[in-house]
N, C-alpha and C positions, 0 to 999 in steps of 0.2 A: 430653252430646251438643250440638254447636253448633246454635244456633237457625237453622232453615231455614224457607223458605216451603213451602206445599203442593207447588208445582212443584219446589222444590229437594229435598224429601224423595223425590219420585218419581224424580228424576234420581239422587239418592244411592243408592237401592236398586238401580236399574238398573245403576249403575256397578259393582256387585259381580257382575254377570252378563255384561255386554257392554261393548264399547269403541267401537262404531260406531253412528251415528245418521244416517239419510237423511231428507230431507224438504224442505218448503217452509214458511217462516216466515209466521205470520199472527197475528191478535189472540188466538186461543185457545191458541197454544203458544209465544208469544214469551218468556214467563217461564220455561217449561221449557227452551227452547234457551239462554237466558242462564245458567241453573243448570248445564246440561249442559256448557257451555263452561268454566265456572269449575271444574268437577270433572274436566276433562281428557278428556271424551268427544270423539271425533273426529266432527265433523259434515261430511257430504258433501251440499251443496245439490243438489237436482234442480229442474227447471223446471216440472214438472206434478205435482200431488199423486198422480196415478196411479202415479208412479214411486217414491213413498216406501216403500210396503210391498213392491212388486215388487223393489226393490233389496235390502231387508232379507231377503226370501225367497231371492234368488239368492246373497246373501252366505252364508247358512246352507248352501245346497246345495253351494257351492264349498268352504267351510272347515270346516263342521260346528260353527261357532260362532254363537251367537245375535246378532242385531242388531235395531235398532228403526227403525221409520219414524215420522214425525210430521207431522201436518197441523193446521190450524186447524179450528174447528167448521164445521158447515153445509156449504157448497159444497166447502170443502177436504176435508172428511171424505167426502162423497159421491163426489168425484172419485177417491177411493182404493178404491172398493168392488169393482171388477172384480179388481184385484190381491189384495184381501183374500179374495175368493171363491176365486181360484186357489190361494192359500196354504192355505186350509181344505181344499179338495178334494184337494190334493196332500199333505196332512198334513205341512206345514212349520211348525215352531215359529217364530213371528215375533210381534213386539209392535208395535202401532200406538198411539202416544201422541197423543191428540187433545184439543182443547178440546170443551166441551159446554155445554149450556144452564145458566144459573145454578141453584144449588141452591134458590134462592127461587122458581123457577118459570120456565117457558118464555117467551121473548120472541116477538113475532109472527113473526119469521123463523126460529125454531128448528124442527127436526124431531125425531122420536123416534129418535135415533141407536141406542139400545140395541135397539129393536125391529127396525130395519133390519139391524143386525149379526146378530141372532138368526135372521132370515130367511135369512142366508147360512151359518148354522151357527157363527158366532163368538160367544163369550161376551164380555160387557162388564163391566169392573170399574171402578166409579165411585168415585174416592177421596173421602175426607172429611178435615176438619182433624184429627180425632181419630185416624184410622188410615190416613193416606196411605201410610206405609211398609209396614205389614202387608198392606194391600190390593194394593199394587204387587207385593210378594213373592208373594202368593197368585196373582196373575195370571201372573207369570213361571213359577212352579212348575207351574201348570195347563198353560201352553203347552208346557213341556218334557215333562211327564208324558204329556199327551194327544197330543203331536205335532200341534199345531194353532196357528193364529193367534188372538191375543186382542186386545181393545181395552182400553186404560187411558184412561178419560175423566176430564178435569180440569174440573169446573164453573167457568165463567167468573168467578164472583164469589169463588171460593176460590183462584184461581191464585197471587195475590200475597200472600195472608194467611199469617200465621205458623202453622206446623204444630205440633201438640202433640208433646211429647217421647214417644218410644217406645223401648223396649228390644228391639232386633231381633237375634236370634242370627245368626251367619254361616251362609250357605247351605251345606247339606250335599250331598255328591255322592250321586246316586241309587244305592241298593243293587241289585246284580245277583245274584239268587239262582241257585245251582247246583242247586237241588232242582227238577228238571223232571219232568213227568208220566211216570208209569210206562208209558204207552203207547209210549214210545220202545223198550221191549223188543220189542214186536211189530213196530215199524218196522224195528228192526235185523234181526229175523229175515226180514222181507220183502226187505230190501235184500241180505242175505247170500245169499238164495236166488235172487236175480234173475240172469237170463242176459244181459239187455240193460238195465242200470240207467242212469238219467239223473238228474243233479242240476241243477235249474233255480233259479238265485239271482235275487233281486230286490233292490230298494233296502233293504229291511229287513235283509238279510244284510250289505250294505255298511255301513249305519249301526251294526250290531252289531259290526262288525270281525270277521266270521266267515269271511272269505276263507281264511286259512290252514287252519282246521279243515275247511272244506268241500273244499278242494283235497286235503288228506290223506285225507279220507273217500273222495273220488272215486278216488284212486290205490289205496286199499285194496280198493275194490270193482271196479276196472277200469271205472268208469262214465264215460260221456260227460258233458260239462258244457255249460251254456248260461247266458245271462243275459238279463234284460229290458233294455230300452234304458237304464234307470236304474241298471243294475248291469253295464254293458258292460265286459268284460275283467276283472271281478272274479275269475273262475275260469279265466282264460287259462292254458293249459298243454297237456299231453298230453290229447287227447280233447275239446278245446274246439271247439264248433260255432258260436260266435258268438252273435248276438242272436236271441232267440226272437220270433216274430211277423212282421209285415209287412215289417220292415227286414232280415230274414234271407234267406238263399238258399233256393231250393226244395229243393236237395239236403240242406241241414242240416235243414230242416223235415221232409223225408221220414224222416231218421234219428230225429228226435225222435218222430215218429209211430209208430215201431216199438219204442220202449222198452216193456218189460214192467212195470217199477216206476219211478215218477218221484217223486223227493224234491223238493218245492217249498219252498225256504227263503227266507222273507221276501219273497215275491212274492204279489200279490193276485190274479193271473190275470185281468187285464182282458180284455175282448173282443179288443183289439188284440194282446195277448200271445198269446192262444189262437187267433189267426187265425179268430176268429168261430166257434169250436167245432171247427175242423179241425186243430189243432196236434197233439193227442195221440190215439192210437189208441183205439178203443172198448173194447178189452180190457185196457188198461194200468191198473195200480193206482196211484192218486195219493195220496201222503202230503204233507200240508202242515204245516209248522212256522212259526208266526207269533205275534206278540204280540197279535194280535186274539183275541177271546174265542170266536169260532166260525168255521167255514170261510167263505172269501170267494168261493167259486165252487161251484156244485152238482156240479162234476166231481170234487171232492175225496172220496176214499173213507175216509181216515183223517186226523184232525186232532189236532195237539198244540199247545196254547197255551203258548209258552215263548220265552225269549230264544234267538235262532238260534245264537249263538256257544256258549252253555252247552249247548244241545241237541246241537249237532254234536260237541262234546267228549264228551258223555255217550254218544253213539252210538259213537264210537271206542272208549271204554272197554268198552262192552257187547260190541262185536265182539272186542276183545282177550280178554274173559272167555269168549266162546263158542268161540274157537279153541283148538286144542291148543298146548302149548308149541312143538312142532316147527313148526306152521304159522306161529306168530308170528315165527319166525326165518327163514322162507323169503321169496322174492320175492313181490310182490303177485300176486293171482289172475290167471288166464289173460287175455291181452290180445286175444282173438279179436274182441270187439265193437269195441274201439278200432282194431284193424288194419283191420277192414272199413270203419269210418268214415273212416280216413285215405285208403283207396283210393277210396272213393266221392266224398269231397270233392275229391280230386285230379283225378278223371276227370269229375266233374259240372260243370255250368256255374256260373260265378260271376255276380256282378252284371253286367249288360250294360254294355259299355264306352262306349256312346254313338256318335254319328255325327259325321263331319266336316261333313256337309251336312244342312240341315233345309229343310222346304218354304218357310219364310219368311226363310231366310238368317240367322237369329239363332242364338245358341249353344245346343248341346245341353247341358242341365244336368248330364248324366252325365259327358260328356267334360270339362266345366268342373270338376266336383267332383274328378275324377281328377287333372287338372292342378294344381288348387289344393293337393291333398294333398301333391304333390311339392314345392311351393314353400313352404308355410306352415312356420314353425319347428316342430321336433318337440316341443319343450316348449310345449304349447299347452293352453289351457282353452277349450272351445267352449260358447258360449251360443247357443241356438237358439230362435227365435220359432216360433209356430204357423203353419201354412199348408201348401199343397201341396208346397212344396220341402223340408219338414222331414225327409224320409228321406235326403236326399243326404249329410248329414254322418255319421250313424251307419252308413250303407251304404258310403261311399267314403273317409272320412277316418280316419286312425289316431287313436284316442282313448286316451291313455296309461292313465288310471285312471277309475274310475266317477265320481269327483267332477269330472272334466274334461269331462263332458258335462252341461250344465245345460239340460234341455228344459222350457221354460215354455209354458203355454197348453194343454198336452195334457189336464190334469186337468179344466179348466173349459171346454175347447174355445174358447179365445180366440186372437186375434191382437193384436199391438200392444204386448206386454209385453217384447219383446226388448231394445230400447235401455235401458229402465229396469233390466232384469235385468243387462245388461252392466255398468252402473254399479256395482251391488253386487258382481258377480263380480270386476270389475277392482280394487275396493278390497280384496277378500279375497285376491287373487293377490299374494303378496309374495316369491316365490322366483325371479323372473326369467322366469316364463312369459309368453307372449304370449296375450292375450285375443282370441279370434276370435268375432265375432258373425255368425251367419247369419240373414238376414231376407228376407222378401218385400217388394215395393214397397208393397203395401197396408198391412201391419203397420208398416212403417217410417214411413209417413206419419202413422199414428196416434200414434206415439211420438216424432215428429220433434223436439219441444222438447228432449228429453233427449239428442240428439246432442251438443249443447253440453256437457251434464253429463259425458258419456263422454269427450269430448276433454279436459275439464278434470281428469278423474280418472285416466285410464289412463296408465300409463308406456309401455305397448306394446300396441296394439290394432289388429286388422284387422277391418273391417266388410265383409262380403260381402253385397251386395244382389242377390237373384235377381229381376231386374227384367223381368217379362213384360208390363208395362203392363196388368195385369189382376188381378182376384182369381182366381188360378189354380184353386183348389179348386172354385170355383163354375163356372168355365168347363168343367171336366171333368165335374162332377156334373150340371149343369143345362143348360149350353150344348149338351152332347152329346145332350140329349133334345129339342133344338129350341126351348127357351125363349129368349126374347130375351136377347142378350148385352149390350145397352146398359148396364144397371146394373152389369155385371160388369167393364166396361172402365175403365181409368184412363189419362188422358192421360200420355204418357211424360214423366217428371220427370227433370231433370238433377240427380241426387243428387250427382254429382261437383262441380258448381258450388256447390251448397249447402254441401258439406263444406269446400271451399276458403274460402268466405266465413266459416265458423266457425273456421278455423284448422287444419284437417286437410290432409294430403296426400291426393290422390285421382286417379282415372283412370276413364274410361269404357272398359269391356272389351267390345269387339264381336267379338274373335277371340282365340284362345289366345295369339297372338303379343303381344297387348296386355298380357298379364300380366307382360311384361318390366319394366314400371314398378313393379309390386309387388315383383318380385324384386330390383330395384335398391334399393328402400327397405329391404327385409329385409337385403340384403348390407351396407347402410350402418349397420346396427345396430338396425333396427326400433324406433326411438324415436318416441313420440307415437302418433298415430292415422292409419291409411290406410283410405280408403273406396274399395272397388272396386264401381263401378256396372256390374254384369254384365247385359248385354242378352240374355236367354234366350228361347227359343221356348216357345210354349204348346202345341206339337204333341206333346210327350213327356208321357205320363201316367205318374206314379209307380206302381210295382207295388202299393204298399200302398193307393193310391187305387183301383186296379182291384179289389183284394180287398175293400175296403170297399163299393164299389158293387155288387159281386156279392152280398155278404152282404145288403145292403139289398133287392136284387131277390128273393133267395131268401125273405127274411122277408115281403116283400109278397105273393109268390106263395103262401106258406103260409097267410097270412091270407085271401087270396082263395079258396084251395082249401078 
């Protein structure tokens, strides 16, 4: 084995798992980046360390492939912590390679980085000269197995020293067992006896590749289907109700609430998905299949810990075994439940279309979202930052596949990771799709340094800024209660001018007619980056926000009562 430094050994092992690295160079990681370049790893520079792990996170969400972020020690490391916490909370495998205090002892300016990471729920793997390769491999396998972010720390005094020779076997693909819990027999009986079955898929089902099996199972049962926002359109087809939770329609939610047996496949049933306890009816039987070791919501009646794809295939075989030969040769079961759903969805209200006029004369974000959906290229991957605006894309835009909606900030309740995440997603999109970033003005200002990174990375990107000159979520939550709005307001920023200065095409969008400039850019080939600075009103409250506020009021009243 060729002699390598400790940093080189880390890069060598990582190169067998990943091809892309995002980050900012500094004293603590300069030797790692040098080694990574020599090994052919693709480095995408970002301008703030907070973007390093966020870009790697979004790269994984978009492509399903691992990526690494890298920072120097100390302030470079601490700048990355919010994105690290988001990746941990969202259960995204990602690797942060960072410098650390010397192995001989901390310097006056060093902090306990491992303790900080532990507080966020991230494990730190500190490499040594003797075992730099095996420790790196252990870290990566931990990230992939546990679906979490990890930190690989390179002590400053070891970074450029020669690493010991190690014999490392090639990484093996994880085994997927088809031996799932016998409780699936009972689940199959419950589903077969259901009159109004529903299959609700989450990101776990998407990651497991269980879409085909779950769609076949739904057709076999005559079940309605739905997905969480992170599994949008995974089960699209006959009987599909759309997204479950606050981004869905009230008509679809009403149908979900009438299901008698609900199969939850790879979804954790967050309060947002469950509409704060109001999504499913009190008498429905809830079956959850997940790789977790125990139910993730008290509403679950029956739990099976298993790979969703294997479990769905097993359910199909059990149903085949339970049916008579004649039944297996006939058409799927009666479609009364689906027929009723089709009629109610057709007759019921869809999402509100928005208004041509608003009290302050600014754009209604709903009509803007509708108009943008008609203009944006159909082959699109959408990255969405956190904020009040975050429902408009999953509610109004066509999202081709689950991996084409990257929602960041929801797990850790952050804003400001959108631009950084767009860099990672843009690097992962390699099939001619256009990257579309949706951001609010507050979050965009937080991540502004990495607008330059996105412009330098993306071959085709549209940035939509919902610019209400405010922190919109706070305006609706607290301004509506009479609290002072002064800290909630942002002086209106000319993002279009900033974008042009950095080399992007741009326009201020004050009316739907102003979208003509975006249309012209798309018609000309959609090359490079276009920033649409959309001036929207604060007078429209998102329905998911109203639902959240109502739930908070109910909880407060319950405590007071």
